[in-house]
N, C-alpha and C positions, 0 to 999 in steps of 0.2 A: 345457931340457925341464922341464915342470911335473909334479910327482909327484901322481898322482891317488889319492885315498883310496877307501875303499869307497863305492860308489854307494848313496845312501839312496833307497829306493823312495818315491816320492811318490804321493799319492792323486790320481788323474786327476780333473780338474774334472767330467767326465761322470759318473764313478762317485759323486763327492760329491753331485752334483745328483740322481742317482737315489736315493741313500740319503736325502737330505733330502726328496725327493718322497714316498718311502714313509712317512717319519715324518709328513708332513703328511696323507697318506691315512689313517694310523692315527688321527690326531686327528679328522679328519672322520668316519670310521667310528664312532668312539666317540660323537660327537655324534648321529649318526643312530640308533645303538643306544639312546641315552638317550631320544630322542623315541619310539622304538618301545616301549620298556618302560614309559615313563611313560604313553603313550597307551593301552597295553593295561591297565595297572593302573587308570587312570581310567575307561576304557570298561566294564571288568568291575565295578569298585567302585560305579558309579552305575547299574547295570542293575537295573531292577525293572519289573514290569508287573502291573496289577490288572485282573481281569476280573470282571464281575458274573455271578452265577449266574442263576437264573430271575427273581429280583427284585433290586432295588438294595440290599436289606438284607443279602444274603449275597454276600460278595466272596471271590474266590480271588486270591491274590497270589503272584507268583514273584519272588524276590530272589536275588541272587548269593550272599548269606551263608546261604541255606538249605542249600547244598551245600558240604561242607568242602573239596572239591577246588578249588572256585572261590575260597574264602578263601585257601587256600595259594597259588593262582595270583596273587592280588592281592599277597600278602605277598612272594612270590618276585620278582615284577616290580618291586615297590618297592625291595627290597633290592638287586637288580642295577642298577636305575636309580641308586640312591645310590652304589653301588660305582663305576659308570662315571663319575659326576660327580666322585667323589673321585680318580679316576685321570687326569682331564683335565690337572691340573698336571704330572703325570709325563710325559704325552704331549707337552705343550708343551716340557718339558725335553728330550725326545728330539729335537724339531725344532731346538732351539737347540744342543744338545750331541749330535751324531750318534755320538760314540764311546762313549756310555754302554752298558755291557754288563750289569752286575749288575742295574740297574733293569729292563732288558728281560727278563732271566731271571725276575725277580720277577713281572713282568706276565704272562709266559707261565703261570707257576704259578697265579696268582690268576685270570686269565682262564679257565683250564681248569676251575677249581673253579666259577666263576660260570656258565660255559657248561653244565656238568653239572647244576647246580641249576636253572637256567632251563629246560633241556630237560626235566627231570623234572616241574617244575611245569606247563609248557605241555602236556606229554603227558598228565598226569593230567586236566587240564581238557579236553583234546581228546577223551578217552575219554568223559567225561560229556556233552560237546556231541554226540558221535556218538549216544549213547543218547537224548538229547533229540530228535534229529532222526529216528532210526530206531526207537528202542525195542528191546525184546528179548522176543520172544514166549515163549521157553522160561522166562524169569524172570518172565513176566507183567508186564513194564513196558511201558506204552504210550508212544508218542511224544507229547511235550507241545508240540512246535513248531507243530502245527496250530492249537492254541488260543492259545499265547503267541508269536506271530510276531515282534513287536518285541523281546521278550526274547531269543529265539533268534538273531535277526540281530545283536544287539549282542554276545552272548557269542561267536558265531562270528567276528565282526569283530575282537574283542579278541585272538583267537589269532594273527591275521596279524602284528601288530606283535611279538608275543613270539617266534614262530618266525623272523621276520626277524632279530631280535636274536640268536637262537641262531646263525644262519648268519653274521652279522657277527662274532660272537665267534670262530667257527671261523676266519674269514678273518683276524681280528686275531692269533690264535695263530700262524697260518701266516706272516703278515708278520713278526711278532717273531722267530720261529724262523729265517726267511730272513735277517733282519738280523744275527742272531747268527752264522749260518753265513757270511755275507759277511765279517764281522769276523774270524772264525776263519781263513778261507781267504785272508786277505791283501788283500781288496778295499778294506778300510778300515785305515788305519794309526793 
């Protein structure tokens, strides 16, 4: 009779495949968020429109850098885009080495900071975009989007990529937390 030692729990191939799939999803979502933040920064940063007054000698111009919230929006999107690009190697590392826990915890922490910063910048810009579209009668601010339609379309469109990146960062934080939880509860050895 053969003496059996303690049975070593092995990682099931299905679970290993699921973990690797989530790591690949993390990588893809980071790339999508890079495109969203880069597109938002470029769209907002290149937005301007010039309108003639009654004659061609007097021109009114609307530019993104006339409003500090839009400048902050461009800077925040550029910083988050750079951060996401710098975390791509770590995400690739997680695809290769699915057991990494400390680097996932670091990503949760840093992703949370970037998500908060990006949400703040996008929300500040969204408030100004709302005022541009609707105005504020009690503050005596008139809506400018009736005159500067192209400007308003571009600044409104730039918000889409930024808020999409915020949602992607929330999903990335959730995925990384789930991966750490799986590791802790014994799904991954």
